[in-house]
Backbone bond lengths (Angstrom), bond angles and torsions (degrees), N, CA, C in turn:
res aa  C-N    CA-C-N  psi(-1)  N-CA   C-N-CA  omega(-1)  CA-C   N-CA-C  phi
1 M - - - 1.459 - - 1.507 110.54 -
2 L 1.323 110.95 -45.51 1.458 116.27 -179.58 1.529 109.73 -62.14
3 L 1.326 113.60 -39.31 1.475 118.50 -179.71 1.518 110.30 -62.23
4 R 1.312 116.16 -40.77 1.489 119.27 179.67 1.503 110.54 -65.06
5 I 1.381 113.27 -39.40 1.445 116.18 179.91 1.508 110.36 -63.49
6 C 1.312 115.49 -42.18 1.477 120.44 -179.15 1.530 110.31 -63.89
7 L 1.336 113.21 -39.85 1.472 116.82 -179.80 1.516 112.02 -64.72
8 V 1.384 114.45 -39.06 1.456 118.86 179.22 1.498 109.46 -65.24
9 I 1.344 113.31 -44.71 1.507 117.43 -179.33 1.531 108.96 -60.25
10 A 1.322 114.89 -41.82 1.499 119.71 -179.28 1.525 109.86 -62.28
11 I 1.362 113.75 -43.04 1.464 116.93 -179.00 1.526 112.14 -65.59
12 L 1.374 112.81 -41.53 1.444 116.97 178.10 1.533 112.49 -65.30
13 A 1.334 114.21 -38.62 1.475 119.17 177.49 1.530 110.21 -61.93
14 G 1.351 115.90 -45.07 1.460 119.72 179.83 1.506 112.22 -63.25
15 A 1.383 111.93 -39.31 1.461 115.34 177.73 1.522 112.23 -64.62
16 G 1.406 111.67 -36.63 1.483 115.94 178.70 1.511 111.22 -64.83
17 V 1.357 111.57 -41.69 1.488 114.82 -179.87 1.506 111.20 -63.66
18 I 1.359 113.41 -41.29 1.474 116.64 178.93 1.499 111.97 -64.19
19 L 1.343 115.81 -41.03 1.440 120.54 178.64 1.531 112.75 -62.03
20 V 1.398 110.33 -45.78 1.483 115.68 179.44 1.517 109.55 -63.36
21 G 1.364 116.59 -43.83 1.469 119.53 177.72 1.509 113.66 -60.00
22 H 1.355 112.83 -41.23 1.478 118.48 -179.70 1.516 110.48 -63.79
23 L 1.406 112.97 -42.41 1.453 117.11 -178.16 1.533 110.22 -66.18
24 K 1.312 119.02 -31.83 1.461 121.12 -178.11 1.549 110.75 -83.67
25 V 1.323 118.55 -36.37 1.462 122.42 -176.65 1.525 112.19 -79.86
26 R 1.322 116.38 -31.86 1.473 120.92 -173.48 1.538 112.54 -57.93
27 P 1.360 117.48 -47.03 1.488 116.81 177.79 1.524 112.53 -57.92
28 H 1.369 115.30 -38.09 1.465 119.28 -176.73 1.542 108.28 -67.88
29 I 1.361 114.25 -42.54 1.471 118.47 179.68 1.516 110.58 -64.00
30 E 1.343 114.95 -42.13 1.459 120.17 179.17 1.556 109.95 -62.77
31 G 1.378 114.63 -38.03 1.471 117.93 176.64 1.522 113.26 -64.41
32 I 1.361 113.97 -39.77 1.458 118.84 179.41 1.536 109.36 -64.38
33 I 1.390 113.76 -45.18 1.437 116.47 -179.94 1.536 112.50 -62.07
34 E 1.350 114.33 -42.50 1.460 120.86 178.39 1.545 110.73 -60.58
35 Q 1.360 114.27 -43.59 1.463 119.58 -179.78 1.541 110.64 -64.08
36 R 1.335 113.71 -41.02 1.475 119.13 179.49 1.553 109.75 -63.64
37 E 1.348 114.86 -45.14 1.444 116.46 177.04 1.510 113.06 -62.30
38 K 1.340 114.08 -38.82 1.480 118.68 177.50 1.504 111.72 -64.02
39 N 1.343 115.73 -41.77 1.496 120.61 178.30 1.522 110.14 -63.26
40 A 1.356 114.10 -41.82 1.466 118.75 -179.23 1.522 108.78 -64.09
41 K 1.331 116.41 -44.07 1.489 121.02 179.48 1.533 108.84 -62.78
42 D 1.372 116.05 -46.73 1.493 118.09 178.44 1.512 111.98 -59.95
43 R 1.366 116.38 -39.55 1.457 119.70 179.06 1.485 111.12 -64.90
44 D 1.363 116.44 -40.58 1.474 119.40 176.93 1.515 111.81 -64.00
45 T 1.368 113.52 -42.01 1.466 118.93 178.41 1.533 110.21 -61.83
46 E 1.343 116.18 -44.70 1.456 121.31 -179.17 1.516 110.26 -65.57
47 K 1.356 115.71 -38.88 1.483 118.12 179.12 1.475 109.97 -65.68
48 A 1.392 115.25 -42.01 1.455 117.48 179.50 1.527 111.40 -63.62
49 A 1.361 116.19 -40.47 1.427 121.51 178.71 1.535 110.59 -63.34
50 K 1.345 114.57 -40.68 1.481 119.09 -179.67 1.534 109.31 -65.21
51 T 1.361 115.10 -44.40 1.443 118.98 178.66 1.517 111.41 -61.37
52 K 1.324 116.06 -42.41 1.462 120.80 177.89 1.532 110.58 -63.58
53 A 1.375 114.58 -41.71 1.465 117.78 178.33 1.495 111.97 -62.62
54 L 1.347 116.67 -41.68 1.483 121.16 178.86 1.505 110.55 -62.16
55 A 1.395 113.89 -42.94 1.444 119.15 178.66 1.557 110.75 -61.14
56 Q 1.324 114.79 -44.67 1.458 120.40 178.08 1.538 111.47 -63.18
57 L 1.335 114.46 -40.52 1.464 119.50 178.72 1.525 110.62 -62.12
58 K 1.325 114.83 -42.45 1.508 120.89 178.44 1.507 108.89 -61.68
59 T 1.360 114.44 -48.22 1.461 119.43 -179.66 1.533 110.89 -60.19
60 T 1.332 115.53 -45.11 1.472 121.65 -179.84 1.565 109.59 -61.41
61 T 1.363 114.29 -43.95 1.491 119.33 -178.76 1.537 109.20 -61.50
62 E 1.331 115.90 -45.04 1.463 119.39 179.24 1.531 110.94 -63.03
63 K 1.338 115.96 -41.81 1.463 119.61 178.17 1.535 111.09 -63.66
64 L 1.364 114.22 -37.67 1.453 119.34 -179.45 1.530 110.40 -64.63
65 K 1.379 113.94 -44.00 1.466 117.51 179.06 1.534 109.53 -64.27
66 E 1.314 115.87 -41.48 1.487 119.61 178.77 1.520 109.88 -62.15
67 T 1.341 115.61 -40.60 1.480 120.39 179.97 1.518 109.91 -65.77
68 E 1.368 118.59 -40.75 1.449 121.75 178.12 1.507 110.35 -63.93
69 T 1.359 115.42 -41.41 1.481 118.56 178.71 1.527 110.14 -61.20
70 K 1.369 115.03 -47.56 1.449 120.25 179.25 1.563 111.42 -60.96
71 L 1.379 113.12 -38.02 1.463 117.86 -179.20 1.532 109.22 -65.75
72 G 1.367 116.90 -41.21 1.455 119.69 176.76 1.529 112.50 -61.58
73 E 1.368 114.52 -43.12 1.442 118.72 177.92 1.535 111.27 -63.53
74 T 1.350 113.88 -40.26 1.484 118.46 179.21 1.500 111.60 -63.38
75 Q 1.361 115.65 -40.83 1.502 119.79 178.65 1.523 110.86 -63.67
76 T 1.359 115.17 -40.57 1.469 119.64 178.98 1.521 109.58 -64.63
77 Q 1.320 115.68 -44.68 1.477 120.90 177.96 1.551 109.84 -62.29
78 L 1.341 116.08 -40.07 1.462 119.50 178.40 1.497 112.21 -63.20
79 A 1.362 115.98 -44.36 1.460 119.73 177.29 1.535 111.37 -61.03
80 A 1.359 115.43 -41.98 1.472 119.10 179.83 1.546 109.61 -65.37
81 A 1.351 114.39 -41.51 1.487 119.23 -179.76 1.505 110.26 -63.81
82 T 1.387 116.54 -41.56 1.466 121.44 179.15 1.539 110.32 -61.75
83 K 1.358 114.61 -44.48 1.462 118.74 179.95 1.527 110.25 -63.86
84 Q 1.365 114.80 -39.39 1.467 118.37 179.09 1.510 111.58 -64.04
85 I 1.361 114.31 -38.93 1.470 119.74 -179.64 1.540 108.93 -64.14
86 E 1.344 116.18 -43.69 1.469 120.29 178.97 1.528 110.54 -61.10
87 T 1.338 115.09 -43.50 1.481 119.70 178.30 1.489 111.82 -61.11
88 E 1.365 114.50 -44.81 1.477 119.93 179.94 1.506 109.89 -64.79
89 K 1.355 117.17 -35.64 1.449 121.49 178.88 1.514 110.00 -64.49
90 K 1.354 116.27 -47.12 1.452 119.99 178.15 1.566 110.56 -61.13
91 N 1.330 115.03 -43.62 1.458 118.26 177.72 1.509 111.12 -61.06
92 S 1.332 115.02 -39.21 1.468 119.83 179.38 1.536 110.61 -64.27
93 N 1.375 115.52 -44.64 1.496 118.08 176.91 1.507 111.26 -61.86
94 S 1.363 115.83 -39.61 1.460 117.92 -179.65 1.529 110.55 -66.70
95 L 1.330 116.69 -39.42 1.465 119.59 176.92 1.556 110.91 -66.02
96 K 1.311 116.26 -34.54 1.460 119.09 178.57 1.555 107.88 -65.89
97 D 1.355 116.31 -43.65 1.458 119.16 179.19 1.521 111.19 -62.01
98 Q 1.367 114.73 -44.08 1.451 118.90 179.35 1.545 111.21 -63.59
99 L 1.315 114.94 -38.31 1.489 119.48 177.72 1.517 110.99 -64.44
100 A 1.355 115.51 -41.03 1.456 120.01 179.61 1.549 109.94 -64.40
101 A 1.384 115.07 -41.98 1.459 118.26 178.63 1.513 111.42 -65.08
102 L 1.342 116.90 -41.60 1.464 120.63 177.05 1.535 110.74 -61.73
103 Q 1.323 113.55 -42.10 1.453 117.98 -179.93 1.533 111.75 -61.98
104 E 1.371 113.65 -40.74 1.442 119.32 178.51 1.532 110.81 -64.45
105 K 1.334 116.50 -44.12 1.486 121.27 175.89 1.517 110.62 -61.06
106 Y 1.316 115.23 -40.37 1.466 118.65 -178.34 1.528 109.87 -65.49
107 T 1.334 114.65 -42.82 1.484 119.17 179.39 1.528 109.83 -63.59
108 D 1.333 116.50 -42.79 1.469 120.41 179.18 1.532 110.36 -63.78
109 S 1.342 115.93 -41.71 1.455 120.10 178.31 1.549 111.18 -62.80
110 Q 1.331 115.06 -40.81 1.475 119.06 178.29 1.536 110.41 -62.75
111 Q 1.350 115.37 -40.07 1.467 118.64 -179.32 1.515 110.64 -66.05
112 K 1.389 114.26 -40.85 1.468 117.95 -179.88 1.524 109.41 -66.24
113 L 1.329 117.95 -40.62 1.447 120.05 179.44 1.562 109.87 -64.89
114 A 1.302 115.62 -36.76 1.472 118.79 178.62 1.530 110.10 -63.09
115 R 1.355 114.12 -40.32 1.495 116.92 178.62 1.520 111.32 -66.45
116 W 1.348 114.98 -42.44 1.445 118.13 -179.99 1.534 111.97 -64.53
117 A 1.315 115.18 -28.52 1.481 119.44 -178.08 1.512 110.88 -63.87
118 D 1.372 116.29 -25.78 1.444 119.37 179.67 1.526 113.42 -83.46
119 I 1.356 116.00 -8.28 1.463 118.91 -178.41 1.532 108.43 -95.53
120 I 1.326 113.79 126.07 1.483 119.37 -177.05 1.528 107.77 -91.23
121 L 1.321 117.30 69.27 1.456 123.07 179.35 1.506 108.28 -140.14
122 D 1.325 113.86 144.88 1.480 116.81 174.10 1.541 109.33 -85.56
123 P 1.321 118.83 165.29 1.480 121.43 -177.71 1.498 115.68 -52.91
124 V 1.343 117.02 -37.01 1.484 120.01 179.11 1.511 110.10 -64.41
125 Q 1.369 116.98 -44.16 1.439 120.01 179.63 1.540 111.38 -64.15
126 V 1.322 113.65 -37.21 1.486 118.23 -179.66 1.534 109.07 -63.60
127 K 1.349 117.06 -43.04 1.453 119.94 176.89 1.486 111.76 -62.13
128 E 1.309 118.77 -39.24 1.470 121.78 179.24 1.516 110.66 -65.70
129 V 1.349 116.12 -39.85 1.475 119.57 -179.52 1.545 108.56 -66.77
130 I 1.359 117.18 -42.04 1.487 118.58 179.02 1.503 110.90 -63.54
131 A 1.350 117.97 -43.45 1.468 121.24 179.93 1.529 109.31 -62.98
132 S 1.326 117.49 -41.13 1.474 121.31 -179.81 1.533 110.30 -63.66
133 E 1.348 114.32 -40.10 1.469 119.94 -179.51 1.533 110.75 -65.17
134 K 1.349 116.02 -42.23 1.472 119.78 177.45 1.529 111.96 -62.32
135 K 1.361 115.22 -40.02 1.462 117.87 178.49 1.518 111.85 -66.07
136 L 1.349 115.83 -38.71 1.473 120.26 177.98 1.534 109.79 -62.50
137 I 1.326 116.45 -41.38 1.480 120.03 -179.79 1.529 109.04 -63.79
138 Q 1.323 116.61 -43.61 1.487 120.85 178.15 1.537 111.10 -62.08
139 D 1.330 115.74 -43.52 1.468 119.96 178.81 1.504 110.23 -62.67
140 I 1.347 115.67 -44.40 1.488 117.49 178.24 1.499 113.15 -60.71
141 Q 1.403 115.45 -41.80 1.445 119.54 177.35 1.541 111.93 -61.49
142 A 1.329 114.99 -41.68 1.469 119.34 178.14 1.530 110.50 -64.50
143 L 1.327 117.56 -39.92 1.458 119.58 177.37 1.517 111.71 -64.36
144 N 1.343 115.75 -40.47 1.467 118.00 179.40 1.525 110.13 -65.99
145 D 1.332 118.13 -39.89 1.462 119.45 178.52 1.536 110.18 -65.31
146 E 1.312 115.13 -39.43 1.491 118.73 178.90 1.528 109.22 -68.64
147 K 1.313 116.89 -34.17 1.457 120.61 178.03 1.494 110.69 -64.38
148 K 1.342 116.44 -41.18 1.483 120.29 178.93 1.520 110.25 -64.23
149 I 1.387 115.73 -40.96 1.467 118.90 -179.30 1.530 110.61 -65.83
150 L 1.344 115.68 -42.43 1.467 119.83 179.71 1.505 110.40 -66.36
151 A 1.366 117.65 -38.34 1.450 121.19 178.52 1.532 110.00 -61.38
152 K 1.308 116.01 -43.53 1.461 120.46 -179.02 1.544 109.90 -66.71
153 L 1.365 114.14 -42.29 1.461 119.13 179.24 1.524 110.20 -62.09
154 L 1.365 115.98 -42.18 1.465 120.97 179.81 1.528 109.40 -63.38
155 K 1.344 114.63 -40.48 1.486 118.63 -178.69 1.548 110.22 -64.80
156 D 1.359 114.98 -44.70 1.456 119.17 178.45 1.514 112.06 -63.96
157 T 1.353 115.77 -40.79 1.464 120.04 179.89 1.519 111.39 -64.11
158 R 1.337 116.79 -42.77 1.443 120.20 175.51 1.512 112.92 -59.23
159 A 1.373 114.31 -41.19 1.451 118.50 178.86 1.517 111.01 -64.37
160 E 1.378 115.98 -41.43 1.470 118.72 177.87 1.541 110.46 -63.93
161 L 1.343 117.36 -43.57 1.466 119.96 177.89 1.500 112.87 -62.35
162 W 1.327 113.95 -40.31 1.478 118.63 179.87 1.513 108.85 -62.73
163 L 1.386 116.45 -41.44 1.437 118.24 -178.64 1.533 112.50 -68.40
164 I 1.380 115.89 -33.52 1.462 120.02 176.75 1.535 110.44 -65.29
165 K 1.326 115.23 -44.32 1.457 119.31 -179.80 1.516 113.27 -72.92
166 N 1.312 115.59 -28.09 1.470 118.87 -175.99 1.530 107.86 -131.27
167 P 1.336 120.11 68.84 1.420 121.00 -173.91 1.502 113.87 -64.14
168 T 1.279 119.71 -21.65 1.488 121.29 -178.02 1.513 112.43 -98.11
169 D 1.309 117.65 -9.40 1.459 121.84 -178.72 1.544 111.60 -93.05
170 E 1.320 114.97 168.06 1.482 119.56 179.11 1.539 107.74 -113.85
171 P 1.330 117.57 133.32 1.485 118.83 178.03 1.518 111.52 -66.13
172 E 1.311 114.60 148.90 1.457 119.23 -177.96 1.571 110.77 -77.57
173 M 1.325 114.69 143.84 1.462 122.04 174.19 1.522 108.24 -127.36
174 R 1.307 115.98 178.58 1.471 120.49 -179.68 1.529 110.90 -61.37
175 A 1.304 114.39 132.31 1.493 119.38 -179.60 1.520 109.33 -62.99
176 G 1.362 115.67 138.27 1.450 121.67 177.61 1.529 114.24 78.14
177 L 1.338 116.17 12.95 1.470 119.98 -179.96 1.538 110.65 -65.22
178 K 1.303 116.16 128.69 1.488 121.10 -179.29 1.514 109.54 -134.42
179 G 1.337 116.30 154.07 1.433 120.31 174.38 1.529 109.54 -163.33
180 R 1.354 114.83 -171.33 1.471 118.99 -179.90 1.496 109.57 -134.80
181 V 1.357 114.60 157.46 1.489 121.59 178.09 1.541 106.96 -81.98
182 L 1.338 114.26 125.88 1.471 120.32 177.98 1.534 111.99 -94.79
183 V 1.337 115.82 -43.53 1.471 120.52 -178.63 1.531 110.16 -137.71
184 V 1.291 117.17 143.50 1.470 122.61 178.04 1.522 109.28 -124.40
185 D 1.342 116.13 130.95 1.460 122.52 174.80 1.510 107.50 -114.67
186 P 1.338 118.90 92.53 1.455 120.87 -175.29 1.559 113.31 -66.24
187 K 1.378 114.05 -26.69 1.465 116.68 -178.95 1.524 112.38 -65.88
188 W 1.405 115.58 -45.03 1.451 118.94 -178.90 1.500 112.97 -102.27
189 S 1.302 116.25 6.99 1.478 123.26 174.54 1.560 112.51 55.36
190 F 1.328 116.68 48.57 1.457 119.09 174.20 1.537 107.92 -133.89
191 V 1.348 113.39 160.55 1.467 120.31 -177.99 1.526 108.96 -133.93
192 L 1.314 115.67 156.09 1.501 123.65 173.11 1.497 107.80 -107.50
193 L 1.352 115.83 124.17 1.476 120.38 -177.91 1.543 110.43 -107.91
194 D 1.324 115.51 156.98 1.499 118.90 -176.35 1.563 110.44 -94.22
195 V 1.312 118.41 26.71 1.462 120.83 175.67 1.520 106.91 -126.34
196 G 1.367 116.95 152.82 1.429 119.77 -178.52 1.489 113.92 -151.37
197 D 1.298 117.68 -150.63 1.472 123.57 -174.30 1.546 111.17 -60.52
198 K 1.328 116.97 -41.22 1.489 118.95 -178.19 1.535 111.28 -65.78
199 D 1.341 117.20 -21.94 1.459 119.43 179.24 1.491 115.20 -89.79
200 G 1.364 115.43 -5.01 1.454 120.17 179.18 1.495 114.20 101.30
201 V 1.353 117.27 14.65 1.453 120.84 178.89 1.517 108.65 -77.55
202 V 1.322 115.91 140.65 1.483 122.31 176.54 1.503 109.03 -124.31
203 K 1.315 114.44 153.40 1.459 119.40 178.84 1.538 110.53 -63.44
204 N 1.323 115.37 139.70 1.503 124.59 -177.82 1.539 111.96 75.41
205 G 1.374 116.24 2.61 1.477 118.15 175.26 1.508 108.30 -65.53
206 V 1.327 115.26 152.64 1.484 121.35 -175.43 1.540 109.12 -116.56
207 F 1.353 115.05 133.36 1.458 123.14 175.23 1.491 110.86 -116.16
208 M 1.323 115.47 146.99 1.465 120.78 169.71 1.530 109.66 -92.74
209 V 1.303 118.06 131.83 1.451 121.54 177.53 1.505 108.55 -97.61
210 S 1.365 115.44 128.94 1.466 117.86 -177.05 1.527 109.84 -134.61
211 R 1.324 115.00 153.37 1.470 122.73 176.59 1.544 106.59 -143.29
212 N 1.322 112.90 125.02 1.463 120.37 179.48 1.574 108.46 58.22
213 S 1.355 116.90 40.65 1.462 123.53 177.51 1.500 113.02 66.29
214 K 1.368 117.03 20.19 1.481 120.41 177.57 1.511 109.70 -120.35
215 L 1.354 116.11 140.18 1.434 121.49 -178.54 1.538 109.45 -72.82
216 V 1.370 114.40 125.56 1.469 121.46 179.88 1.544 111.29 -100.89
217 A 1.367 114.38 -43.16 1.469 118.07 -176.48 1.531 107.95 -167.69
218 K 1.353 114.51 174.56 1.441 122.14 168.94 1.497 108.26 -119.95
219 V 1.352 116.26 142.93 1.483 120.45 -179.62 1.546 108.27 -128.68
220 R 1.328 117.74 146.13 1.444 123.74 178.07 1.550 108.99 -113.06
221 V 1.297 117.57 130.81 1.455 122.80 -178.93 1.545 108.76 -69.67
222 T 1.343 114.83 127.51 1.467 119.01 179.64 1.530 111.73 -107.70
223 S 1.349 117.37 -26.79 1.459 118.85 178.47 1.512 109.27 -159.21
224 L 1.330 114.95 150.58 1.464 121.71 176.07 1.530 109.93 -97.84
225 Q 1.301 117.56 130.81 1.432 123.60 -177.29 1.543 107.46 -107.75
226 G 1.338 116.71 100.20 1.444 119.73 -177.11 1.547 110.22 68.61
227 T 1.302 115.75 -142.55 1.443 120.78 -178.02 1.518 112.50 -109.73
228 D 1.351 117.42 -13.14 1.463 118.26 -173.88 1.501 114.31 -126.61
229 K 1.346 119.67 12.13 1.439 121.50 177.95 1.540 109.22 -144.07
230 C 1.338 114.49 162.20 1.466 119.04 177.50 1.533 108.18 -155.80
231 I 1.342 114.50 159.30 1.430 122.95 177.67 1.520 108.61 -110.36
232 A 1.369 115.35 135.05 1.484 119.63 -177.70 1.531 108.07 -136.79
233 N 1.343 114.33 142.86 1.487 121.51 176.93 1.507 109.98 -94.03
234 I 1.337 114.87 143.25 1.494 120.24 176.13 1.498 107.24 -73.03
235 M 1.338 115.64 124.61 1.441 121.11 -175.80 1.536 111.29 -74.07
236 P 1.338 117.20 129.26 1.463 120.14 177.53 1.528 110.98 -58.10
237 G 1.304 114.48 143.53 1.464 119.75 -179.81 1.499 114.65 83.03
238 W 1.312 116.99 -12.11 1.509 120.23 -178.71 1.520 111.57 -113.50
239 K 1.327 116.03 10.95 1.447 116.76 178.00 1.535 109.50 -89.87
240 L 1.323 115.33 100.91 1.470 121.95 -176.38 1.532 111.43 -95.52
241 G 1.308 117.96 -8.17 1.415 123.86 178.24 1.526 110.77 -170.40
242 E 1.338 117.32 176.73 1.416 120.97 -179.40 1.543 111.12 -76.16
243 V 1.342 117.01 123.43 1.451 120.20 176.50 1.501 108.86 -73.27
244 M 1.366 115.86 136.83 1.473 119.34 -176.59 1.528 110.33 -127.98
245 E 1.288 116.63 156.59 1.467 120.25 176.87 1.500 107.91 -64.48
246 G 1.358 116.44 136.08 1.423 122.53 -178.81 1.527 113.03 98.04
247 D 1.357 117.14 -10.65 1.475 117.99 176.25 1.496 110.18 -65.59
248 Y 1.311 115.87 151.02 1.483 121.28 179.04 1.535 110.35 -85.83
249 V 1.369 114.95 146.45 1.470 119.88 172.38 1.524 106.46 -120.08
250 I 1.308 116.22 134.65 1.455 122.75 -174.30 1.528 110.17 -132.79
251 Y 1.355 116.54 135.24 1.451 119.62 174.81 1.523 109.69 -96.38
């Protein structure tokens, strides 16, 4: 009996210990469970936030790429617009110049019209006056050309007369006249000089030919070639050496 009572007491005591232990451990276990659930919830929340952040990052990256593409297109359009503006500016400047030129022509035309307004002539008479003026200019030019020919002929005739009257003398030419020998023909004893009528050379004029400050020969002008050249014969008895191209001639 006693043994049974002790066993019951022991069972009750064990149950009490278990109950007390359960009452003490249960809050701790419940706290652990609650913390675990909270951690799981926080993890899910963090995962969702991370997923959302990744999605936003992807969206932002795509928008950034799109923005860069648009920026590149905008820069290209800006460069094209800038070039177009420069072209338009050049065209505008060109048009301004053309307008200024047209304005100048217009002003000149107005001035010409104003001058014509003072002339009491009809168009036919004006044309006749212009034609007559052109003919007068041509006639004057022809007279001037003839005058030059006659002047040269008179000059040559005077030189010929002077030579006839003074066969042993030399006609006068411009003081200090100098030139050079361009061509020499030793077979026919004549030379081509680089001086002519415009320099004061006259027909039958006499030059001394020198080289290195030494007298080589004397030549007499036989004809004038244009205005800047003449032909001269080597005078017999005055050939002291061979005349060469580049020799100086001095009056």
